[in-house]
C-alpha positions, 0 to 999 in steps of 0.5 A: 792125640793118642796115648796108647804105648811108649816108654816111660822114663821117671830120671829127671836129671834137671828141668831148665827155662821150657826144658826137662832133661830126661836121663837113660834115655836108650832109643828117643827120635828128635821131634818125637813127642812127650808126655810129661805128668806130674805128681798130681797127674796132670799131663803135658805135651812136649818133643824131643830137642836134643838126644845122645849120651843116654840124655834126652833134652824135652821142650815142654809146651804148657811151659815148666811151672809147678814140675819137679825134678822127683816125681814127675814122669816122662812117656816117649810116645814113639811119634811125631806130633799130629794135628787131626784134620777134616773138613770139619775145621771149617768155622772153629776155633782152636788153641795154639796147640790145635785143641778145640777152644770154642766149646764144641766138641773136637772135630771127628778126623778123616787123618792125622797128620805130622804138623812139620807138614811132608816136604814139596818136591821143587819140580812138582811146584807150579809158579804162582800167579792168578790175581787174589782181590783183597778189596783194599785198592793199596794192595789189590791197585799196586802190591797185587797179591798172588795165589800161592805167594807168600806177602808178609806185612812189616809193620811197628807196634801200635800200628794198624796191622791187625785191622788190616789182616781182619779186613784181608781175612773178610774180603779176600776172594778169588774173582771170575771162578766159583772155586772154594775158598777158605782162611786159616787165622794163626795169631802168635802171642797176641792179646785177647782184645786182638784175638777177640777182634779177629773171631768177632770181626769174622763173626759178624761178616760170617766169613768165619764159616769159612775160616779155621781160627788158632789163637795163642794169647800172650798169657799162654806159655811162650813155647806153644808159638813154636807149634801155632803156625805149624798146626795151622799151615798144617790144616791149610795144606790139607784145605788146599792139597786134599779138599782142592780149596785155595787157602789164605794163611794170615800169620800174625805176630812172626816177632812172637814166634822168633822170640819164642824160638830165642827163649828156647836157644837161649834155654839150651845155651846155645851161641847166640846170632844176631841180636841173640836169636838162634843162628839158624833163624833164617832156616827156621822162618823158612820152614813156615813160609816155604809152606805156600805155594801150588802144586801140578795137578792139585786144584788147591792152592796156599797163600801166606801172608805173614805180619811181624811188628819191627821192634823201633820200626827198624826194617834192618832188624833180624826178623824183616830181614831174614823174612824178606829174603824168604819172601816174594815181597812185603808191604810196610806200614809207614809210621808218617801216614799212620799218624796223620790218620791214613788207613791202611798206612802202606808207604809203597815206595818202600813196598814191593810184590815181586810177582804182581806181574804174573797175576794181573793183566789182560784175562786177569785184572785188566790190560792197562793194570801194571802200567798205570800202577807204575804212573802212580809209583814214579808219581807218587815218588815225585811227589815226596820230593816236591814235598820235600823241596816245599820244605826248603823254598816254600810254595811259591818257589815251586814249578807249575809242574810240580804243585800238580804233582803235590796235588797228585801226591794229596789226592792219591793219599786221601782217595786211592790210599785211605780207605774205610776199614769196611770198604770192599772195592772192586778191581775196577773201582780201583783202577778207576781211582788210579786213574782218578789220580793220574788225571791230577797231572797234564797228559804229557806226563803220562810216560809210563803208560801207552796212549792207547790207554790214556785216550781210554782212561784219562779224566780230562 
């Protein structure tokens, strides 16, 4: 961050929460970068949230602890916050504001980009297609991730979403092309142990050299969390649209981001919306999620997997609720499966990938992919009904076909859904496992699959 030029003010009217109110300001701009200097000469970064009537409300990223109304100076820099980018960011670890955190010097910048991103012209957007292989069967087989898609993971506290995120980051690849692939991983308000786990996991598998990590820890100022996803996405857009790479962005945990937003909103004494979150939560989340996609004439793409923990597993909570509107589907982790020790505990009946059909089939995965996936959905849904019925009438009251479905359900959870945290399955293996599962059912039950595929793949 350069600090040449700028206008300095020393009249601080008030400090409340993470905000500093500066008096006598005549020409500050919204979102402008501000350097706050304390009496001891320590510098902190902030940005203008509101301006008018000679006052400016400044949000301080490092928090306002230790600041006093007298002796504090605010220098308005005259530009918005920017992230220095170049190819050298790959393999590096940064803090939540984009400063190097791995003991190495700051990367040499090719350019400085506004962290709020440039708006994408909708006419220039390309429809998301092309399959991304994560090596996780349940995602590849039934909830396929497509290049340019936004596919969030809805989890609950204590569940294995971080392990799944790290596994996707290590294993994700685009098959059938030699295009370069990168992972941008932004941890928002996570515990130190989680941050270390992500770092170690990527280092040990060798995936760190194609990754960029941004770590905002739980004890970092909450206000920094507002910036972390934006800095990460700025780097992702640069790698995708300037360097032509395919970038997977993993943002965990968006709930912490929304909490930080609520904190600022409360400090500004805005009228609260649902559960105290600001009324513009939807708009604010969309400024993050919509920074994904593909652009015409550009080789690269940005695919997003945001992760959010639903407070008390409530999918109607404002954060998952609004996220579901903006993104193309969701992967919902199920508490029941998690308790049974199934990993990854994805509840497929509540999950959905809305643009899966455009990334699979002949030429990208296999011609029978969509149909065998539908058949597994259908059978698993029926298996759950049979389990509920068995709970009432007992196993003795079930028909032979019902028992077949029950066996299918067990096989599906044990063999297809469950896999090791370092197991990387190819799409061929995944589809083979789906056929193994439905082969527990009599042939005449396979109503969602064309006969020719049954002949070819059904295992007697």
